N, C-alpha and C positions, 0 to 999 in steps of 0.2 A: 653549497650543491646538495642537495637532498638523496637517502641514495635512493629512495626513488627513482631518481632523473637521470641520477651519476653513469655518466658512458665512461666505459674503458675505450683501451689504444690499441686493445685487436687480443688475439686470444694466449697469446705469447703471455702477457705479465702472469703474476704471482697468482693473485684474484681475481676474476672475474665478478664487473660488477654484475646486481641482481636488475632481471628484466623489471620492464614498468609493466609487472598483469593485469593493476588496472584499465590504463588503457590501453592495453591488447585485449581485455574480456569486454571493454564497448565499444570498438571497432570492429570483435565478430559479434556483436548482438546484433551493431550497425549494418552490416554486410549482411547478416542474416535478413534484419526482418526487410532489405532493400531485395534481397534475392527473395524472398516469399513475398514480398509486394506482386513482384515482375511474376511468378509464380504464375499465381491467384491470377492474375488479366490476362494473361496468355493464356491460361486456361478459361475465364471466363468465354473470348473471344475466339477460342476455335469449337468451344462448345455448342455454341450460336450454328457453326458451320455445317456439325458434327452432333447432332441432339440424340441419334442412336449407339451409337459409342460409347459418349458419355454418361446416357441420362438410358439403359440398357432397360431396365426393369420398370419404367414411367410406362414406355411404351408394350411390355411384355403384361404388365400385371395391366391393364385395360379397366378402365373404372376403379381400382384399386385407389392410385393414386390421386391426390387432387390435382386436377391442372396449373390452382394456381401456385402450386407447389413445384413449375418448374419454371416457372416465368420467369424469374431476378435469383439473384442470389440471397437475395433478404428474406423472400418468401420460402425457398428450398431449405433454409438454414433452421427459421421460424419453421415450418413442416419437419426437420429433425430435432430441436429441442421437444416438440410435442407431441413425437407419436410415443407411444408406451414400451414400457419393456415388453408387455404382452401382443400387445399388434408386433411387435420387432418376431416374438418367437412364432406369433401363428402364420403370417406372410412373409417375414422380407430376409430373416437369418437362423432360423433355427435357438436352439439351446446353445449352441456352443458362440456363436455373435455374440444373445444374451452373457453369456460365461465372461466373457472378452471385455464386452464393455463396463460388467460390473468389476474385475478387475481394475480398469483405465480410474472409474470413478473415486473406487477405496483407495486407492494408490494417490491420489490425485489429492484428496479429501485432509488421510493422512502426515504427507510432505507437506500442507497448508497447513494443516493443527499443529505441527512439531514446528515450521515455522516461525509460529507468532506466539508457541513456547516455547523457543530454545535463542532465536534470534536476539527479540529487549535485553538474556538477561548475561546471553555466552559475548554475543558482541563487543559489549563496554565492557567487559571483562581483559578479553581478547587485545581489547587497543589498547588497555590500561597496563600493557604488558610493558615489559623496560628495552625490550630488544631492538627492536627498530631504530632507538638512539645511539645504540651502541656503536661503534668504527664500524668498517666497511670489512676491515678484514679482519673481525672476529666472525669467531665460529659459529656464535648464534645472531648472526647480522641476519634482519628481514626487508623487508618493503613491500611495497606494491599493495597487492589484496593477501598477504601475506601476513600484513599486522592484523587483520580483520583474525586469524588462525592462531590454534593453538601454538606454535610456531614461533611467536611475537613475547607469551607467558617463556620468561627466564626455569631452569630450570631451580628442581625442590620451592619451588615457591606457593603458599598459601591458597595461590588464584587456582589449584590447577584442582581442589576439589571441584569445583564446577562442571569440569568433564565427566569427572569420575561422576555425580551426581546423574548427570543428562541421561548419562550408557545406563542406568539404572529407566530411570523416567524411559527412554526413549521403545527398552526393551518393553516391557509391562505394557508401553503403547504397539510396541508391535504384534504382540503378543494377542491379544488384543481384534486389531484386523485381520489376524493371521485366521484367529477363529472362525473370525467374521467371515472370510473368503471361504471358508470349506465351509461353513457350517448356510450361508446358503447358498449355493451349491450345490451341497445336497438336498433341500430345502424345492431348490427349482427340479430338478433333477424325477424329484417321483410327484408333484403340481403336473407337471407335462406329460402324466404316462398315457401314453395311448392305444386301444384296440387295436396292433395293430399284427402282420405277421413275426417281427423282428422279437416282441415283446414275447411273445405265445409260444418262441421258437429257444431252444435251446442245443450249441455246437457240438459232436460228442468229436471228443480227442483222442487219439491214439489207439482203433475200434481195438476188439482183443481179432484174436484171428480167424476164429470162430463164426463171423459177424460176416458175413462175403456178401450179403445181399444186404436192397432194401428191404425186404419183407420178411428174411430174421431178424433184420433192427427194428421193425416195427413190432415181430412177433414179442419181441424182447426187454422195451417199454409198453406193453400195453401188459407184459406178465408182472412188471414190476409196480408200474401207477392205474390199473385195472380194466377192466374191459371199457372203451369208447371215451376213453384219457385222451387218447393221441391220433389227432386228425390222419396224420403223414409220416411217414418217416423216407431220408434219400443220402445214401451215401455216395458223395463225390466221384467220378468216374474219370478215369486215368483216361487227359485230354488233352496232353501237350501234342501229339500227332497232328489230332485235327485243328489244332488251334493255328503250324504253322500250315495245314494247308488254306485255312480262311485267309492267314497273309495271303497265298499266292490268288483268291481268291476276293479280295480289296484292293489290290492292283492290277485285277484284272473289272470292276466294279469301276473302280476310279477312268481308267480310260472311258468304259462306255460310259459314265457320265459328262464325261468331256466333250466325249461327240455327239450326242443326244443336244448338249448345252448348245455348241458348236450350229446345231443346226436347225437350234430357238433359236438363238442370232441372228441365223444367216438366211436361210431359209434354202439354203444348200447340204448335200446328204455331203457327208463329209467322207475322205477317201485314202486309206495308204499303203503304204508296198510291202508286204513279208516278207522280201528279200528286198535284195539292192537290184538287183538282175530281172525282179518278179513283176507283174499285172501288179494295177494298183487293186484295192476291193473294199466293197461299201465297207468302213469301223465300226459301224452302227448292228449291221448283220454280221460281220464276223464277232464280235466281244458276245454277242447277246449269244450266238450259240456256243463262245468259251462259257462264258456264266451257265448255259444250260451243264455242259461235260463236266463245270465241275463242282456242279452245283449236285449228279446225281453220282461220281464220285466221294463228295463230303460224305454227303446221308450211309453211303456202307460204307466209310469209315468211320462215320458214326453209329452203324447197326454192331460193327464188331467191336469197335468200345466198347460199348455199354453189354456186351455179350461175357465181357470180362468180367474178371475182379475188378474192383473199387481200390478206390485208396483207404488210409486210416482215419477219414474226416469223416462226419454225418451230422446233417440234420434233421429233428424232431420237432416235428410241434404240434402241442396241447390244443384240447379245446377252452382254455381259459389262461390270462395272464396269471391268473395265481397260482394253479399248476408250475406252467412252465420257471416260475420264481421257486418252484418245491426240488423241483428237478433238478433245477442248475445246481441246490444246494445240497442235493442226496450223495449220501456214498455208496456208491456201484459197487466198488471192489474194495476190499478189503488192503491190493499194493494203490495208493493213490496215485505215482511216479508212471502208472500202468494208463488205464482208463481214465480221461476226467471231462468232465459235464462244463461245459459254461454259459452264460446266455449268448443267443446269438448274437452275433453284429449285423451288418443292416446286409443287402444282398452286393453293393454297390462295394463292399467295404472289404471283401474275401482276394486276397491272392491268392487266384487258382491254379495261378503256376505252377506254385509251390506247392500244393496241395497235397503230391504223389511223388517230391524229394523223398529218401530215404534218410532214418537217421544218420548216417554215417558221410553223406552228403553235405547236411544241413550242421555234422561239428567240423569235417571241416571249409566249410565252409565259414563258419564262426569264426575259425580260429585265422584263416586269410585275411576276411575283411577285417578282423580285432590287431593282424598285425596292420592292415594297412589303415586303420586306423591312428596308431602309436605314430607310426612312420610320419604320417601327418602333424597327427600333435605335435611332436617333436623337431622340425626342422618346420615348423610352420612358425614358431618363436621367434625366430632368427633374421627374420622379414620384421615382423614386426617390434622387437627389437629394435632395430635401425632404422623403422621408423623415431620411434619415439628418441633414437639417442641422436637422429638428424631433423629435428623439429623444429627448428629454428634455421633462419638464414646464417645467422651465425656462422656454425657448422657446413652447411653447405659451401661457408667459404672457400673452406680447404682443400675445395674437392676440388684438382687439375683445369678442370673443364669449365667449371663454373664460378672460378673465385669471380673472374672479371665481369663479370654476369653480375653476382651480387653486388660485387665492389659499385656497377652504374646504377644497379636499383638503391644503395644506398645514398643516391645522389638525391634520393627523392622524399626524402620523411615520409611523408604522406602517407604515397605507395609502397613504401617499406613495412610502414608498420605496419599496416591493412593486412596488407600477404603476409607478413611473419606470423598473426593473431590465428590466420586461416589458413595454412597451406596443411599444418601437422593435421589439424582434426579432420578436415576437408579430404587427405590422403590416405588418412586410415582407413574412415569409413568404407573410401571406393575398394579401399582394400581387400578389408572384410566381404565385405560384399561377394565375394569370388564362394568364398567356403561354405556357403551352404549345398551348389550345384555337385562342391564335391565330394562334399558326406553324406547327399542325395543318393548320387551316382555308386560310390559303397555300401550303402546300406542297402539300397535296391537289390542286390547280391546276395543280401543277406541270410534270404530264406524266410522270410518272414509272410508268416500265409495271412496277414493282416494289413491294410494300408495305416489305421490307426498306431499297429507297432511301428513299422515304419517310422510315423508322423514323431511319437510318444520318442524312441528311440534318435529322432534328429533332433528332436531341442534337448533335450541331455547333452546329446555330440554340442549341438552348434552354441548352449548354454556356455557348458563346459570348458572350450576353447574361448568363446568369448573372456569369458572370470579370467581364467587362465591368463591368454597369451596379452587381451588383451589391458582385463583392470590388471592385474598381480605383477604381470612381464613388464606393464607401462610403467605402472609404481616402481618399480624396483628399482629396473632401468636409469625410467626417470631422475628416479631418487642418485643414480650410483654415477651418472653424465651429468647430473649437472654440481655435482662434487667433486670432478675428475681434479680441475689444478691442485685444489684445496686438499684431496685426498693424501696428492702427490707431495703435497708440502708438511701436511701431519702424519704421514702415515707412522712415525714411528711413533708416534703416542695416540691408543686402542682410545683408550679416554675421550679423545678433542673425533675422531672418528664417529662415536657412537654421537658425538654433540651433532656430528654434520650429520648422518642419517636422522636424532630426531627433526630436525629441522625441516629437512629437506620431505618430510614425507607426508605433514601438511598441504606443500608447498606444491605437490602435486593437483592440487585438486582448482588452482584455477586452469588445466589441462583439461579436465575433467568438465566445467562447465563448459570449454567452448566445444567440447564434445556434444555437449549435451544438447550443447545451442544451434550447433550445425545441425545433430541429427531433428531434432525437433523443428525451426524452421527451415533447414531447406530438402532434406532425404526425405522426412513425411511428406510435408506438402508436394514435391515429388511423387512420390512412388503413390500420394490415393487420387494425385488429380490425373491420373494414368497418361501425362505427356507421351511420354520415355512406352507406355504400351502405345497409343496413336501412332508414333511414329514408326517405330514396325509392326504397324499393320499395315499401313499402306504401305510399304516397301513390299511387305506379303502378300498385299492383292496382286502388286502394281508384276511383282516377280515372278509366284509360284502358283499364285490364284487361277484358274483358268473357269472357272464358270459362274453362273453370276450366288449360285445360291455358295458356292467356295467364298465366296466375296463378303456375304454375310456373315458365313457361319464364321472367317477367318477374325473377322471385329465383335464375338464371341466375347465376355470379361470370363480370366481364370476363376477358379474358385479362391475364399481366403486363402490368402498362404496363416494359420495360427500357427502352427508350428514353428515359421520364423521371428513373426510378429514377436508370439510369449515369450521368445528367448531375449530378446530385446527389451523386454521390457523388465523380465526377468532381473539385468543390466544394470538398469539404468537402475530400479531397485536397488542393488548391492552395492554401486557406487553412491549415491545420493544417502545412503542407509550407514555403512564405512564414512563420510565423512561430515553429515549432521552433526556433530560435536566439536571434528576439528577444525570444520569451516564454514557452519556455519550459512556460510550465502551459498553452500549448492542447492539450499532443501528449497526457495521459491523458484527454479529453473525447475525441478522435476516436477514438480508439481504442475509448473504449468506445462511439463512435456507430457503429463499423464493426458487432463485435461485437455487441451490440442487436443491428444490422439482421439479419445473419444468421442468429439467433436467429428477429428475427421473417419473414423474408423465409421460411427454408428453412417454418416450420411450417405457411404458407401452399400454399408451393410440393405439402406432402402434404397438408393436407387441403381448401385451393378451390381455385388454381386451374389453369388449362387452357393449357395454349399452345395461340394461336390456328393455329402451325405454329413450327417448327423452320427452324432456318440464318440467326438474322441476321451470326452474321460480323461480330460487329462491332467482335474486340478489336483488330485492324489501329489505327482510329481511338479506340479506346481507350487500347491502347500511347501514341497522339500525345499524347493531351489529355492525360497520367500526364507524358508528357516537357515538353510546351508547360508542366507545372504547375513541375513539377523549374525550370527555365532563367527563369521571373516566378520562384520562390526565391531563386536564385543572385544576379539582377541586382536585387534588389530589398537584398537584404543589401548588394550592394554597395554601392547610392546609398547603403544608411544607415551603413554605416561613412565612406563618401567626406564624408559633412555633419558625423560626428563627424571628421573633420582628420586618419584614419586611412590614412593615403593609398597604403601599403605594400597593403592591399584594391583596386587594382587590378586582382590575381592574380584576382583571382575572375574574371575577364573571361577566363580560357584556360576555365574551366568550362563554356561555354555552346556553344562549338565540341567541344570533347573528348564534353558531347551530343547537338550534331547528330550528329555520325558515330559514336557509340552508335549511337542511333535509325537513323538512313534511309543509314551504310551496313552497320553487320555485323547487329544486326536483321534487315533488310528485306531485307539477304542470305542470314541463314540462315532466316529463319521466313516468311517473307512467298509464298513460290510452295507451299509447307506447307501455310499456311489458306486458298489459292486452290485448289491441288487436293491430288488423291489420292494418295499416295505406291505407286510400281508392288506396294510388297511388302503395304502395308497392304489390298488391294482384295483380294475374294474368288473364289478361284480360280474357282470352280464359271461355265457359261456356258446362257446359254436359248434356244434356235433353237425351240420351239414354241410358236409362238402361242397354239393349243386350248387347250393344257393351262390357260396363263394365263392367259390372255381376249384382248379386244381390248387392248394396252396401249394403242393409240390417241386412244382415247378418256378417256383419263386426262389430258388435256391437251386438250382439245378443252373453248372456249370454253362456259362456262354456259348462255349465252343461245341458246346452239345444240340442248339435252340439249331433246328432245322434252318437250312440258309434259303430266304424267300426273296426270291428275281420277282417284284410285281412293276412294270412298267410306270407303273400309272403313280407308284410313291418310290421309284427309286434307289430305292436303301440307301435313303436319305446317311444314317449314323450306321458308325462300321457295329459290329456284334459285338463289340464291349459296351457302345453304350445305345444298344434295342432295347432295353429300357431301365426302368427307374426302379428305388426301390417299394415292394411290392405295397399299395397305398391302403389307408387303414378301410378297414368292414367300412362298407355305407350303411346304416341304418333304415330301418326297413320303410321308413317318411321319408329318405331324399331323395331328391334328383338323380332321375339314371342321366345319363354324359350321353354321345352316342357313339360309344363301346374301345376306346381309347384312353388311354390314361398319357403320364407322364411316358414321351418314349416311344408313345404306340402301342403300347400294352394296354392289353385289357382288364379294364376298373371290375372286383369283384359285385357282384353284382346288376352289372347293364350286358344288355342281352349280344351279343361277342355274331355281328352280321358284315363281313369283312367284303372288301370292292375284287372281287375276280372279274379276268377276262379269260375270254376262252380262248383257244388255239386259233383259233383262223381270223378272229382281231390280231394275236400276238405276231402271227405268220405276218400279217397287212401290216403291222404298223413295221415290226421287222426287214421285209423284203422292199419297202416302201410302193407297195401295188394298191397302198389305198386308195379306194375312190371315193366320189364326192358322194352326201345324200346322209337322214341320220344313223349318229353314232346309238350304237346297242346300250339300249338302257340299262346302268346302272344304283343299283345298288343299295344305298350308304346306311347303318345304320345308324333311326335318331334325326335320320332330316329326310327332307322332301326328297325326293326321286327326282335324279337330275336326265332333263332330257336338251337340248339344243335343235336348233334352228334347222329345219332338212337346207340348206345352202351353205351349211358349214362343213367342213370334212373331217373327218371322222379322230384322221392327223393329228389339226387343231384344236379338236373337241381336247385329246389326250393330253397335248401338248399345258390347254389352257388349266387343265384341272387336276394336272402334274403342279405346276406351280399353283396352283390353291392349296394345294396336301401339303407343298414343300412350307409352304407361309403358317399353315397350322399345326404341322409336327414342330415348326420351330420352338413359335411358343410354347402348346402343349410339351415340347424340351425343356423351360424353365417352368414348371407352371410349379405350383404352391400346393398346400395343404390345410387348412383353417375348419376347426371343430369336424375334423373326420367327413370334410367333404373335401371334389378337386376344383380349386379353383383355373376357374377357365376362362 
């Protein structure tokens, strides 16, 4: 009986048999393909019953997406493939989406090329090794997929020249790939420069104590850059106490909206008791009066906070992108550790809560959060090691409560083999899915003043955890646990122990092949199909949502989580690269993973996800992670060849030095500044000095908590104050069509006449007290639209409710609007 199919009598034997990893991988692929097909069929069936949930942007961007792309799966896939990158950037996903898709595309092509280059050469050489023909008790014996890996090559064999040469080929090929990723990201960033407020604004951090008002900040920068070059300056106020009152107001506002919605649906005004024994009162009137009282207190508190000294952060807007670029790179004080200037983030990127924290508070938070991260890091490796150690049912059979169950499963060889190959990878993926929520919760209390900083640190921490706890810990612990019986037999011979590790290290490639297959064909289709989101959405609508608008808003998709997906892609890159020369069979699976991810992600960027903000600028960090993966590959291969007593492999240690010089001297000197700043030749040439034409640009960077509360019974304050505005839209050309005065999220669009809808006090009183009489409603003026009139027999209250529904629909669509070539798509 061959070694690949030989079975043992139990774990108590001196040497355990080698598992049939080839059959295990085939079973994993079969199960994963069946699961992928089942997920696709269920998603298609459910999509037909809830198209607004699964294809929300098809309805939001009415007329932008062709109707033919919605009909069948083939048509949507065809439109996904035909969609150009420029269309994706302009209308669907922005620059961050394009950069993520480029990384997936370039990675898929890289591993496809490496598959075509390495597999025809290395697989025959590895298979020709003699270790597969040795006795089962031999320390170098291999079977299954390992006969196609470097573990099958005997010690000190001349055949080891093949993986040694392949290391140099792969290294220089990956360097070309990394250069392409970085250069294309910088090129795309400069090609997509727009003349909007974030590009014409700088953020001033750690303001000098002498600058306490916005006027003083304006005078300071005007003196530096000359008169007329600075359009506005604003020091961020201290508004955390206002934020707390806004939270109280939001709770009352939610109750008022629920009461109005119930009246809208049932036609009966809701009533409630103020105390257990008290009389019932009209809910709409009560909450309306409470909101008016809170708004009065809120305005007074805002005025008091505005009069006090602000934070040490400010925003300065210039007349052109070129001036702002120069200002961001200028040195204003000799002590650069004090005041410094950087390009301004998007207004929605600012984490306003932490702007007023003192430096001492931030330092304490940094220490505490770092300690928590270390604790999680240290103790998280324990369950990961246990999952790797008990990655097969033979190990679980030793557990007292599971022994009889595993013995019963062993009676059915087909079922046993399928579960054996599938359970380890799936358990590890499910367990690691909990980690991002823990890390994000810790980092949110770190004190970062930008959401992009939180996302960047989350990507780095999550990737580090994945590499160390999933990749390295799994590789080392799996290698040790798989050889425990032999280690106990040969522990007195250190040379034999080294041979065991040299054999078991490439053998872990089969586990990671299963991991990539499960990730590609099960986890990613499940995530991108949004089936789990659909289930939670329906439960949320059933249990928590009280109004029609709440139910509709609950099905809005979350923004695409670039941070977590970037970390996962970098982990797959590190795994595939590390085993590319040890076990080249991993390369086609990695290529398939990236190409499938590219197709799924692009489809969701077009039809589903809306970016929360643009400007992640995570490419330098991603390039560093790819470089670390390349160095891990070089050192691992050098260690493997050293264990094989192929000592000429020490020449590989030159490659990490070359790689570090390539990353931190060549790439950093060529692209780092271009990624951080806009080149002068890429800056739009026009300037803007007329504040009246473009509105009060300083309000774009005003803390949302300092915006006056708006209680309009027509609009109902559909969004909380944090969501009441989008990024300040680009300045419209003079020939651009003007919309009705509202941009995304209900904010005024620059250049558009503002004419808000107002209700007089008598009208508000009538709707609030329920004393509205039949008759024609007051004429309401909506800018850019014809006057709204209703028939004389329609009650005023019904008219207001109908108008409310229309405004809810319009604002919901505008909340997801996109910008194309300087125009607002509505």
